[in-house]
C-alpha positions in Angstrom: -43.0 22.1 0.3 -42.3 24.7 -2.3 -39.2 23.1 -3.8 -39.4 21.6 -7.3 -37.8 18.5 -8.7 -34.9 20.5 -10.2 -34.4 22.2 -6.8 -34.3 18.8 -5.0 -31.8 17.3 -7.5 -29.5 20.3 -7.0 -30.0 20.3 -3.2 -29.2 16.6 -2.8 -26.2 16.9 -5.1 -24.7 19.8 -3.3 -25.2 18.1 0.1 -23.1 15.2 -1.1 -20.4 17.7 -2.4 -20.7 16.3 -6.0 -20.2 18.4 -9.0 -22.6 18.0 -11.9 -19.9 16.1 -13.8 -19.3 13.7 -10.9 -23.0 13.0 -10.5 -23.3 12.5 -14.3 -20.4 10.0 -14.2 -22.0 8.1 -11.3 -25.2 7.5 -13.2 -23.9 7.2 -16.7 -25.1 10.3 -18.4 -23.6 13.7 -19.5 -23.0 16.7 -17.3 -25.1 18.7 -19.7 -28.1 16.4 -18.9 -27.6 17.0 -15.2 -27.4 20.7 -15.9 -30.6 20.6 -17.9 -32.4 18.7 -15.1 -31.4 21.2 -12.5 -32.5 24.1 -14.7 -35.9 22.4 -15.4 -35.2 22.2 -19.1 -35.8 18.4 -19.2 -37.0 15.8 -16.6 -34.9 12.7 -15.6 -37.8 10.3 -15.6 -35.9 7.5 -17.4 -33.1 7.8 -14.9 -35.1 8.5 -11.7 -34.3 5.2 -9.9 -30.5 5.5 -10.7 -30.6 9.1 -9.8 -32.3 8.6 -6.4 -29.7 5.9 -5.5 -26.7 8.0 -6.5 -28.1 11.0 -4.4 -29.0 8.8 -1.4 -32.6 9.8 -1.4 -35.9 8.0 -2.0 -37.8 8.3 -5.3 -40.8 9.7 -3.3 -38.7 12.5 -1.9 -37.1 13.3 -5.2 -40.5 13.4 -7.0 -42.7 15.0 -4.3 -40.5 16.4 -1.7 -42.3 14.3 0.9 -40.1 12.4 3.4 -41.7 9.0 3.8 -40.1 6.7 6.3 -37.0 7.1 8.5 -34.5 6.9 5.7 -36.1 9.2 3.2 -34.5 12.5 4.3 -31.8 14.0 2.1 -28.5 12.5 3.2 -25.6 14.9 3.7 -21.9 14.1 3.0 -21.3 14.2 6.7 -24.2 11.8 7.5 -22.9 9.4 4.9 -19.4 9.3 6.3 -20.7 8.6 9.8 -23.6 6.3 9.0 -23.4 2.5 9.4 -22.6 0.5 6.3 -26.2 -0.6 5.7 -27.4 3.1 5.7 -24.8 4.1 3.1 -24.6 1.0 1.0 -25.6 2.8 -2.1 -23.3 5.8 -1.6 -19.9 4.8 -0.1 -17.7 7.0 2.1 -15.7 9.1 -0.3 -12.7 11.5 -0.2 -10.5 13.4 -2.6 -7.4 12.0 -4.3 -4.9 14.1 -6.2 -4.9 14.0 -10.0 -1.1 14.2 -10.5 -0.9 14.4 -14.3 -1.6 12.7 -17.6 -0.5 9.4 -19.2 -0.8 7.8 -22.6 1.1 5.3 -24.7 3.6 7.9 -25.7 3.6 10.5 -22.9 5.4 10.4 -19.6 3.4 11.3 -16.5 5.2 14.0 -14.7 4.4 13.4 -11.0 4.3 17.1 -10.1 2.2 18.7 -7.4 -1.5 18.0 -8.2 -3.6 20.9 -9.4 -6.8 19.0 -9.3 -8.6 16.3 -7.3 -11.1 13.6 -7.9 -13.8 12.3 -5.5 -13.2 8.5 -5.0 -14.2 5.7 -2.7 -12.4 5.9 0.6 -11.1 2.3 0.1 -8.5 3.9 -2.1 -6.1 5.3 0.5 -4.5 8.7 0.1 -1.1 7.2 1.0 -1.0 4.6 -1.8 -3.3 6.0 -4.5 -3.5 8.8 -7.0 -5.4 9.6 -10.2 -4.2 10.0 -13.8 -5.9 11.6 -16.8 -5.7 9.4 -19.9 -4.7 10.8 -23.3 -5.0 9.1 -26.6 -6.9 5.9 -27.7 -4.4 3.1 -27.1 -6.7 1.6 -24.4 -9.9 2.2 -26.3 -12.7 1.1 -25.7 -11.9 0.1 -22.1 -10.4 3.5 -21.3 -11.1 6.6 -23.4 -9.4 9.9 -23.7 -10.2 12.2 -20.8 -11.1 9.3 -18.5 -9.5 9.4 -15.0 -8.1 6.3 -13.5 -7.4 5.5 -9.8 -3.9 4.0 -9.6 -2.4 2.0 -6.8 1.2 3.1 -6.5 3.6 0.1 -6.6 7.1 -0.6 -7.6 7.6 -4.1 -9.1 10.8 -4.8 -11.0 11.1 -7.8 -13.3 14.3 -9.4 -12.3 16.0 -12.5 -13.8 13.5 -13.1 -16.5 14.0 -16.1 -18.8 11.7 -16.7 -21.8 11.8 -20.4 -21.1 11.7 -20.5 -17.3 9.8 -17.3 -16.7 10.6 -14.7 -13.9 12.1 -15.5 -10.6 8.8 -14.6 -8.9 6.6 -16.5 -11.3 3.6 -16.8 -9.0 3.6 -13.0 -8.3 3.6 -12.1 -11.9 1.0 -14.6 -12.8 -1.3 -12.9 -10.3 -1.0 -9.7 -12.4 -2.3 -11.4 -15.5 -4.7 -9.0 -17.4 -4.2 -6.1 -15.0 -4.0 -2.6 -16.5 -0.7 -1.3 -15.4 1.5 1.8 -15.6 4.8 0.3 -16.9 8.3 1.5 -17.7 9.9 -0.6 -20.5 13.7 -0.3 -21.0 13.8 2.9 -19.0 11.6 4.8 -21.5 8.4 6.7 -20.9 5.7 5.1 -18.8 2.8 3.6 -20.7 -0.6 2.4 -19.7 -1.1 -1.1 -21.0 -2.7 -4.4 -20.1 -0.2 -7.0 -18.8 -0.5 -10.6 -20.1 1.5 -13.4 -18.3 1.3 -17.0 -19.5 3.1 -20.1 -18.2 2.6 -22.2 -21.3 3.4 -25.4 -19.3 4.5 -27.3 -22.4 8.1 -28.4 -22.7 10.0 -26.3 -25.2 7.4 -23.5 -25.3 8.4 -21.8 -22.1 6.9 -18.6 -20.7 5.2 -15.6 -22.4 4.8 -12.0 -21.2 3.7 -8.9 -23.1 2.0 -5.5 -22.7 -1.0 -5.0 -24.9 -3.2 -2.1 -25.7 -6.9 -2.9 -25.6 -7.0 -1.1 -29.0 -5.6 -4.1 -31.0 -4.4 -1.8 -33.8 -1.5 -1.0 -31.5 1.3 -3.5 -31.6 2.1 -5.4 -28.3 5.3 -4.9 -26.4 6.9 -8.4 -26.0 9.0 -9.0 -22.9 12.3 -10.6 -23.8 15.2 -12.0 -21.8 17.0 -8.6 -22.0 13.9 -6.4 -21.4 13.9 -4.1 -18.4 10.3 -3.9 -17.0 9.2 -1.9 -14.0 5.5 -1.7 -12.9 4.9 1.6 -11.1 1.2 1.5 -10.8 -1.9 -0.8 -11.1 -5.2 0.7 -12.2 -7.9 0.1 -9.6 -10.9 2.0 -11.1 -11.8 3.8 -14.4 -13.9 7.0 -14.0 -15.3 7.8 -17.4 -15.2 11.4 -18.7 -19.0 12.3 -18.8 -18.5 13.5 -22.4 -17.6 9.9 -23.3 -21.1 8.8 -22.5 -22.6 11.0 -25.2 
């Protein structure tokens, strides 16, 4: 076979319909590194195992171009989407979700028509999920500027909250403890924060709820009796901007 290692990396990537940036994000490197591999400037020997798994090919095929065994052929996107689970365990069925806009601690996401899409696991349905691009450092280091997050679209309104007794649906809110959510507080701009919900369980101490940035330099938003809180999305997955691996 006349193909080279750079040729085979590029061939396998394109058959999976992955961009260089998407492949880089899957294996935890930069898109520039993938570009260098495909141009033959550097060799991915330190990442060869991870790379072969992400591309759905064997190490033998990737290094030599020789197909050894029934499962060593390059897998196409179409083959992956039709294959039994055990054949595509390392590369799940994927599809495109819209990237609707941007969100940060002080920016409102305008849910306009998406101009971009992101390749995600098909378990995130198109009906109930979308992607957002994160701005700012309020969720650093968990979520960094430029990262994209898959959001499950919900609408949960905190009703009849009492700082001593807690919310009316106490069990439901406790299940959301430590989730990263897209929240609207007092009808202001939506924010991306981690929700903390505590039933202190000690007489006289009551219930505690607050929204906290993972960047602890940012002050938490304490939920009071008169606070209006709406949860409009729950983050399901964080897709790191390849530049943030550098």
